ZAMARGU-4260 file (C-alpha; in steps of 0.2 Angstrom, whole numbers, plus 5000, padded with zeros to 4 digits):
<rodrens>
0) 4986/5168/4959 | 5004/5166/4965 | 5011/5154/4978 | 5028/5151/4986 | 5035/5133/4991
5) 5041/5130/5008 | 5041/5116/5021 | 5029/5115/5035 | 5029/5119/5054 | 5018/5111/5068
10) 5007/5127/5066 | 5002/5120/5048 | 4994/5104/5054 | 4976/5110/5056 | 4977/5117/5038
15) 4985/5101/5031 | 4971/5091/5039 | 4958/5103/5032 | 4965/5101/5015 | 4966/5082/5015
20) 4948/5082/5022 | 4942/5093/5008 | 4951/5082/4994 | 4950/5064/5001 | 4938/5053/5011
25) 4953/5048/5022 | 4952/5054/5040 | 4967/5043/5044 | 4979/5054/5034 | 4985/5065/5049
30) 4988/5049/5059 | 4999/5042/5045 | 5008/5059/5043 | 5012/5059/5062 | 5022/5043/5060
35) 5037/5052/5053 | 5046/5062/5067 | 5054/5072/5053 | 5037/5075/5044 | 5038/5094/5044
40) 5055/5094/5035 | 5047/5081/5023 | 5031/5090/5019 | 5031/5103/5005 | 5017/5115/5003
45) 5013/5129/4991 | 5007/5144/5001 | 4995/5157/4993 | 5003/5174/4992 | 4987/5182/4993
50) 4977/5174/5007 | 4991/5164/5015 | 4982/5148/5014 | 4989/5131/5008 | 4985/5128/4990
55) 4994/5111/4988 | 5004/5098/4998 | 5016/5084/4994 | 5023/5073/5007 | 5039/5063/5006
60) 5038/5047/5017 | 5055/5038/5020 | 5053/5019/5020 | 5064/5004/5019 | 5059/4994/5004
65) 5067/4978/4997 | 5076/4979/4981 | 5077/4965/4967 | 5089/4955/4978 | 5078/4957/4994
70) 5090/4970/5002 | 5081/4984/5011 | 5085/5001/5003 | 5079/5019/5008 | 5065/5024/4997
75) 5056/5040/4996 | 5037/5037/4996 | 5027/5051/4989 | 5009/5052/4996 | 4995/5063/5003
80) 4996/5074/4987 | 4982/5087/4987 | 4978/5103/4978 | 4963/5114/4983 | 4951/5114/4968
85) 4953/5133/4964 | 4972/5131/4963 | 4973/5117/4951 | 4981/5118/4934 | 4995/5130/4940
90) 5009/5117/4941 | 5010/5118/4960 | 5012/5099/4962 | 5027/5099/4950 | 5035/5113/4960
95) 5033/5103/4976 | 5040/5087/4968 | 5056/5097/4963 | 5058/5102/4982 | 5054/5084/4988
100) 5066/5076/4975 | 5080/5088/4982 | 5077/5082/5000 | 5075/5064/4996 | 5092/5064/4986
105) 5101/5074/5000 | 5094/5061/5013 | 5101/5046/5003 | 5085/5039/4995 | 5090/5026/4981
110) 5073/5030/4972 | 5056/5036/4974 | 5039/5027/4973 | 5021/5032/4972 | 5004/5025/4967
115) 4991/5036/4958 | 4976/5036/4946 | 4983/5052/4938 | 5000/5047/4931 | 5001/5062/4920
120) 5004/5073/4935 | 5020/5065/4938 | 5028/5060/4921 | 5034/5077/4918 | 5044/5076/4935
125) 5053/5060/4930 | 5042/5046/4938 | 5038/5032/4926 | 5024/5019/4927 | 5027/5001/4930
130) 5015/4986/4928 | 5007/4975/4941 | 4993/4963/4940 | 4978/4957/4950 | 4966/4942/4947
135) 4947/4944/4948 | 4932/4933/4944 | 4916/4926/4950 | 4916/4918/4967 | 4917/4899/4966
140) 4905/4887/4975 | 4910/4883/4993 | 4924/4870/4992 | 4930/4857/5005 | 4937/4867/5019
145) 4951/4856/5021 | 4960/4852/5038 | 4966/4870/5043 | 4955/4879/5056 | 4951/4896/5049
150) 4945/4910/5061 | 4945/4928/5064 | 4961/4935/5070 | 4962/4941/5088 | 4973/4954/5097
155) 4983/4939/5104 | 4988/4934/5086 | 4997/4951/5083 | 5015/4944/5086 | 5012/4929/5076
160) 5005/4939/5062 | 5019/4951/5062 | 5031/4936/5062 | 5022/4928/5047 | 5023/4944/5037
165) 5042/4946/5041 | 5046/4928/5036 | 5035/4928/5020 | 5042/4945/5014 | 5060/4943/5020
170) 5067/4943/5002 | 5052/4949/4992 | 5056/4963/4980 | 5046/4979/4983 | 5039/4974/5000
175) 5042/4986/5014 | 5050/4983/5031 | 5037/4986/5044 | 5041/4994/5060 | 5031/4992/5076
180) 5023/5009/5073 | 5018/5003/5056 | 5009/4989/5064 | 5001/5000/5077 | 4995/5014/5065
185) 4998/5012/5046 | 4992/4994/5044 | 4975/4997/5054 | 4973/5013/5045 | 4972/5004/5028
190) 4965/4987/5034 | 4955/4990/5049 | 4957/4981/5066 | 4966/4965/5066 | 4950/4956/5070
195) 4944/4960/5053 | 4957/4948/5045 | 4958/4929/5045 | 4971/4917/5052 | 4974/4899/5048
200) 4978/4887/5062 | 4988/4871/5060 | 4976/4857/5064 | 4989/4848/5075 | 4998/4861/5085
205) 4986/4875/5084 | 4999/4887/5079 | 4995/4901/5068 | 5002/4897/5051 | 4993/4909/5039
210) 4985/4927/5038 | 4974/4935/5025 | 4967/4952/5023 | 4951/4953/5013 | 4938/4967/5014
215) 4920/4968/5006 | 4918/4982/4994 | 4902/4988/4986 | 4903/4976/4971 | 4916/4963/4977
220) 4928/4956/4990 | 4945/4963/4989 | 4960/4952/4995 | 4974/4963/5000 | 4987/4953/5008
225) 4993/4935/5013 | 5007/4929/5023 | 5011/4911/5029 | 5013/4893/5024 | 5008/4890/5005
230) 4997/4875/5010 | 4985/4886/5019 | 4981/4899/5006 | 4967/4889/4998 | 4958/4886/5014
235) 4960/4905/5018 | 4953/4910/5001 | 4939/4898/5003 | 4934/4906/5019 | 4935/4923/5011
240) 4923/4917/4998 | 4911/4911/5011 | 4911/4928/5019 | 4909/4937/5003 | 4893/4926/4999
245) 4886/4930/5016 | 4888/4948/5012 | 4878/4946/4996 | 4893/4948/4984 | 4897/4936/4970
250) 4914/4943/4964 | 4932/4945/4971 | 4948/4954/4966 | 4965/4946/4972 | 4980/4957/4974
255) 4993/4943/4978 | 5009/4939/4969 | 5007/4928/4954 | 5015/4911/4954 | 5012/4892/4957
260) 5005/4894/4974 | 4992/4907/4970 | 4987/4898/4954 | 4984/4882/4964 | 4974/4890/4977
265) 4963/4902/4967 | 4950/4889/4962 | 4945/4889/4981 | 4939/4907/4978 | 4936/4910/4960
270) 4927/4900/4947 | 4933/4910/4932 | 4949/4919/4936 | 4957/4931/4924 | 4972/4942/4926
275) 4972/4961/4924 | 4987/4972/4921 | 4987/4989/4928 | 5000/5004/4929 | 4996/5012/4945
280) 5013/5012/4952 | 5027/5025/4947 | 5045/5025/4951 | 5059/5038/4949 | 5078/5034/4951
285) 5088/5045/4963 | 5104/5037/4968 | 5100/5021/4960 | 5101/5017/4942 | 5086/5016/4931
290) 5090/4998/4928 | 5091/4993/4946 | 5074/5001/4950 | 5066/4993/4935 | 5073/4976/4940
295) 5065/4979/4957 | 5047/4984/4952 | 5047/4970/4938 | 5055/4956/4948 | 5045/4940/4950
300) 5034/4940/4966 | 5037/4959/4968 | 5023/4967/4978 | 5020/4983/4988 | 5006/4978/5000
305) 4991/4990/5002 | 4994/4990/5020 | 5011/4999/5017 | 5003/5014/5008 | 5010/5031/5012
</rodrens>
């Protein structure tokens, strides 16, 4: 089979949605795709020359991501990569990545970022893995809840949660600058409604001072994001543990930046915490140097929150 590479038009959207539905259990992908007003210029497909169908797709998502010094830079996120099964093994994604790289460079992206479980697909096109860590273990017995009031977040908390996120990440390497559209569409697509997360209230003022996102999976609770005052993290983790036990789970995985604050709070959630290193992230310099990109992804406290996925 032969195919030619092109960008998309609005007429391609049903075919794109069908391809993503065939390859992923992710019905939110078309909504994420629609966030970019220039999405058709940023979406690259391999069109089959025989039947006219779309054999493969790569999407470039422009994002503002903070560098090693906390300065937001234009970064080309690569996501929604899919190939229909009968067209795999033909190098189509590599051809699409060449087209995406050309446009990302022309539009001034410093570098490109993606996350994958199949790094071999991207190495030959110049992307390189970088290490990140998470912590996992058995749920600890319920600790003293402390003085913070922990409750489910409510819609009225949305401005406070966004402010906590901005303040917590204002200089954090690898974190994305969230727009109102991200909060309205992208974050709920990955985390669910705001009410599924937890907030901590200051016992004196009643002010929301912490926010945590944790979701029960088949075998464990996954902690995806935290923002707020360091002192409330332990209380929020304790509440996550209580919810996990109520759901019949006995393990948790925590994807928060390592450091003294996390280590002090982890006993509230995990009885036997252990750190695991993974290499799911990949980066490719464009206008930036290799050294500056590596400094960003390896910086202390660097994190790209799951809620910012492309």
